[in-house]
C-alpha positions as CSV (number, residue, x, y, z in Angstrom):
1,X,0.2,-0.1,-0.1
2,X,1.3,3.3,-1.2
3,X,-0.1,6.5,-0.1
4,X,1.3,9.6,-1.3
5,X,-0.1,12.8,0.7
6,X,0.9,16.4,-0.4
7,X,-0.4,19.6,1.2
8,X,-1.3,22.8,-0.5
9,X,-1.0,25.7,2.1
10,X,-0.9,23.2,5.0
11,X,2.2,21.5,6.3
12,X,1.6,17.7,6.3
13,X,2.8,16.5,9.7
14,X,3.4,12.8,10.8
15,X,0.1,12.7,12.5
16,X,-2.0,13.8,9.4
17,X,0.0,11.3,7.2
18,X,-0.6,8.2,9.5
19,X,-4.2,9.3,10.2
20,X,-4.8,9.5,6.2
21,X,-2.9,6.1,5.8
22,X,-5.3,4.4,8.4
23,X,-8.5,5.8,6.9
24,X,-7.4,4.8,3.3
25,X,-6.3,1.5,4.5
26,X,-9.9,0.3,5.0
27,X,-10.3,0.6,1.3
28,X,-7.5,-2.1,0.7
29,X,-9.6,-4.8,2.0
30,X,-12.3,-4.0,-0.9
31,X,-9.9,-4.1,-3.7
32,X,-7.9,-7.1,-4.9
33,X,-5.0,-5.1,-6.3
34,X,-2.3,-3.1,-4.3
35,X,-3.6,0.3,-3.3
36,X,-1.8,3.2,-4.8
37,X,-3.4,6.9,-3.8
38,X,-2.7,10.1,-4.1
39,X,-3.9,12.6,-1.7
40,X,-4.1,16.2,-1.9
41,X,-5.1,18.4,1.2
42,X,-5.6,22.0,0.8
43,X,-6.8,24.8,3.3
44,X,-8.6,27.8,2.0
45,X,-9.4,30.5,4.4
46,X,-11.4,28.3,6.8
47,X,-12.2,25.4,4.8
48,X,-10.2,22.3,4.8
49,X,-10.4,20.3,1.6
50,X,-9.2,16.6,1.0
51,X,-9.2,14.9,-2.6
52,X,-7.8,11.5,-3.4
53,X,-7.4,9.5,-6.5
54,X,-6.8,5.6,-6.5
55,X,-6.2,4.0,-10.0
56,X,-7.9,0.9,-10.4
57,X,-8.0,-1.6,-13.5
58,X,-10.4,0.1,-16.1
59,X,-10.3,3.7,-14.5
60,X,-9.9,5.5,-11.3
61,X,-11.8,6.1,-8.1
62,X,-11.9,9.9,-7.3
63,X,-13.4,11.7,-4.2
64,X,-13.3,14.7,-2.5
65,X,-14.4,16.3,0.7
66,X,-14.7,19.8,2.7
67,X,-14.9,20.4,6.1
68,X,-14.2,23.1,9.0
69,X,-11.9,20.4,10.5
70,X,-9.1,18.5,8.2
71,X,-9.6,15.3,10.1
72,X,-13.4,15.5,9.1
73,X,-12.6,16.1,5.7
74,X,-10.5,13.1,5.7
75,X,-13.4,11.0,7.1
76,X,-15.7,12.2,4.8
77,X,-13.4,11.2,1.8
78,X,-12.6,7.8,3.1
79,X,-16.3,7.3,3.5
80,X,-16.7,8.1,-0.2
81,X,-14.0,6.1,-1.6
82,X,-15.2,3.1,0.7
83,X,-18.5,3.2,-0.8
84,X,-16.8,3.8,-4.6
85,X,-14.6,0.8,-3.9
86,X,-17.6,-1.4,-2.8
87,X,-19.6,-0.5,-5.9
88,X,-16.5,-0.9,-8.0
89,X,-15.9,-4.5,-6.4
90,X,-19.6,-5.4,-7.0
91,X,-19.5,-4.5,-10.8
92,X,-16.4,-6.5,-11.5
93,X,-17.6,-9.7,-9.4
94,X,-19.3,-12.3,-11.7
95,X,-22.9,-13.0,-10.1
96,X,-23.9,-15.5,-12.6
97,X,-24.1,-19.2,-11.4
98,X,-21.5,-21.8,-12.9
99,X,-22.3,-24.1,-15.5
100,X,-21.3,-26.9,-13.1
101,X,-24.1,-26.4,-10.8
102,X,-26.8,-27.0,-13.7
103,X,-25.6,-30.4,-14.5
104,X,-27.0,-32.1,-11.3
105,X,-30.3,-31.6,-12.4
106,X,-32.1,-33.9,-14.8
107,X,-35.0,-33.4,-16.9
108,X,-37.8,-35.8,-17.0
C-alpha cells in the first residue's frame, strides 16, 4: 500500500499522514490489487479540502470532501472512497451461477 500525501497551504505532519493512511487502509480490503493512492490536502481560509485518486483497472476512483476540520474532511473522503470501492468490486464480480451447478439436475 502506497499513499502519497501532499499539501497546499498546509504542512503535512506525521499525525495527518498516519491518519490518512489509516483511513485509506480500509479501502485496501475491498480491492484485490495493491493500493496506490494520491491525496491532496488543501486549506482555503476556514475550509479544509481533501481529495484523493486511486487508480484501478479500467479507470480510477476519485473523491473530494470539504469541512471545517481537516480530520473530518479526511473521514468524509474515506467514506466516499469506501462506497466507490464497494460499487467497483460489485460491478467486477461475476454474479452468474456456474455451468457446473446446472449439471446436477435432470429433466424428466
